[in-house]
C-alpha positions as CSV (number, residue, x, y, z in Angstrom):
1,M,0.0,0.3,0.0
2,A,3.0,2.2,0.7
3,E,4.4,1.5,-2.8
4,L,1.1,2.9,-4.4
5,F,1.5,6.4,-2.0
6,A,5.4,6.6,-2.9
7,S,5.4,5.5,-6.5
8,G,2.4,8.3,-7.1
9,R,0.0,5.6,-9.0
10,L,-2.8,6.8,-6.5
11,V,-2.3,10.4,-7.9
12,D,-2.6,9.2,-11.2
13,F,-5.6,7.2,-10.9
14,I,-7.2,10.3,-8.8
15,L,-6.2,12.4,-11.9
16,V,-8.1,10.3,-14.1
17,V,-11.3,10.7,-11.9
18,V,-10.7,14.1,-11.9
19,V,-10.7,14.0,-16.1
20,L,-13.7,11.9,-15.6
21,E,-15.8,13.8,-13.4
22,A,-15.2,17.2,-15.5
23,S,-16.3,15.3,-18.9
24,A,-19.4,14.2,-17.4
25,L,-20.3,17.6,-16.1
26,L,-19.2,19.2,-18.7
27,L,-21.5,16.8,-21.2
28,Y,-24.1,17.2,-19.3
29,W,-24.2,20.4,-19.2
30,A,-24.0,21.0,-23.0
31,R,-27.0,18.3,-23.2
32,A,-29.2,19.8,-20.7
33,R,-28.1,23.3,-20.0
34,R,-28.2,22.7,-16.1
35,G,-25.7,22.0,-13.3
36,I,-22.4,24.0,-13.4
37,A,-21.5,26.3,-16.4
38,P,-18.2,25.4,-17.7
39,L,-16.9,28.8,-16.6
40,D,-18.0,28.5,-13.5
41,L,-16.7,24.8,-13.1
42,L,-13.2,24.6,-15.1
43,P,-10.7,27.1,-13.0
44,N,-11.8,24.9,-9.8
45,L,-11.0,21.7,-11.3
46,C,-8.0,22.8,-12.6
47,A,-6.6,24.0,-9.4
48,G,-7.4,21.1,-8.1
49,A,-5.8,19.0,-11.2
50,F,-2.7,21.0,-10.5
51,L,-2.4,20.8,-6.9
52,L,-2.3,16.8,-7.8
53,L,0.3,17.2,-10.6
54,A,2.5,18.9,-8.1
55,L,2.5,16.7,-6.1
56,R,2.8,13.7,-8.5
57,A,5.6,15.9,-9.6
58,T,7.3,16.2,-6.0
59,L,7.0,12.5,-5.3
60,G,9.2,11.8,-8.4
61,G,11.9,14.3,-7.3
62,G,10.6,17.2,-9.5
63,W,10.7,20.1,-7.5
64,M,11.2,22.6,-9.8
65,L,7.6,21.2,-12.1
66,G,5.9,21.3,-8.5
67,S,6.8,24.6,-8.1
68,L,5.3,25.4,-11.3
69,C,2.5,23.3,-10.7
70,L,1.7,25.3,-7.4
71,S,1.8,28.6,-9.3
72,A,-0.8,27.5,-11.4
73,A,-2.8,26.2,-9.3
74,G,-2.9,29.3,-7.3
75,L,-3.6,31.3,-10.4
76,A,-6.7,29.1,-11.0
77,H,-7.7,29.4,-7.8
78,L,-7.7,33.3,-7.9
79,T,-9.4,33.1,-11.3
80,D,-12.4,30.9,-9.3
81,V,-12.5,33.3,-6.7
82,Y,-12.5,36.3,-9.0
83,R,-15.2,34.3,-10.6
84,R,-17.6,34.2,-8.0
85,W,-16.7,37.5,-5.8
86,R,-17.7,39.5,-9.0
87,R,-21.5,37.7,-7.8
């Protein structure tokens, strides 16, 4: 079990689940025009995905790539907060 965490395979699995979640929600929005609008959903999902990518990069020993992913997560989070604040 420890190998699953240390290797980053668990992070890869979670990233696949995030992509499937985004696909399902975007497809539902496209067909029914109900649920979360894509421009409201994507910054939030991107922030989470970039945090997962930062963890994956750090587990692989790439602190520079991890820092870049953390910066991208911060920008996505700020975008999400800005969009929500305007309402």
